[in-house]
Each structure stands twice: as C-alpha cells, then as structure tokens.
N, C-alpha and C positions, 0 to 999 in steps of 0.2 A: 504494500500500500504506500502511496506517496503522500507527502505533506505539501500543501500549497498555501502560500501566503498571498492574500489579496487585500487590496485597499478599497474600502467602501466609505461613502460619506457617513458621518456619525448617525444621522437619522435613518439611513438605510440599514445599518448594522443593528440599531436599536429595534427597528421594525421586524427584522429577521429574528432577533432574539425573542421578541414578543410572540411572533408567529410560531416559532418552535415551542415555546413554553405552552401556548394554547393547544398545541397538538401533542403535548407530552413527549417531545423529542428534544434532543440536544441540538444546538445550532449546527453542529457538524453534520448530524444525521439529516436535518432538514435540507441543508445545502447539498448533501449527497443525493437525496431524493429529487430535489428540484433539478439538479444537474442530469440525473438519469432520465427524467421526463423530457428535458430540453434536447438531450442527445437522441432519444427515441423519436421525437418529432423531426429532428434534423435528418436522421437516417431514413425516416419515412418520406420526407420531402425529396431527399436525394434519389431514393428508389423510384418515386413518382416521376421525377424529372427524367430518369433513365427510361422508364416505360413510355413516357410521352414521346421521347425521341424515336422509339420504335414504332409508334403509332398504335399501340395496344390500348385503346380507349377503355374497354371494359375492365381490364386489370387496373388501369390508372384510377378509374372511378371507384373501384372496390377499395383501393388504398385510401382514397379520400374519405370514404364512408367509415373505415376503421379509425382514421385520424379524428374525424368528428366524434365518434363514439368515445375515443380515449379522452378527448378534450371535455366531453360532457361528464365523464366519470371523475375527471380531475377538477371539475368545477369551473372550467374555462369556458 
C-alpha cells in the first residue's frame, strides 16, 4: 500500500472529515472509497469511448445504463 500526501484547502479537509465521521469511517477510508468510485467511473468512460470508436452503439448504451445505475446507488 502506498502513502500519498495531498494538499487541500482547510474547508475542504474539514468537510471531508465531517463526511467521514457521519459515515462512521476514517478520513483515509472515505478518500479510498471516493477514489475507487472516481476510478471506476473513469474506467467506464474510457471503455465507453473505446466502444464508440468501434461503432458498437448497443454495448456503449449498456455501459451508460450501468454508469447511471452506479451513480444512483452512490447518491449522485
């Protein structure tokens, strides 16, 4: 596992801490979960773009449907 130091505005860091606390998580675990969600969305978008380049509209639309479902589950 890697350690990563990031700089955030004080108010952003405080809000993340509050969010983590409200979910019963450490700030580290919250950032880990948010990162995993962002990477999954990015992977899906990349895969979608590759499919659109091949012209497979049905597969591309199926991916968009899954992405919408994931966003709905995540509260987005």
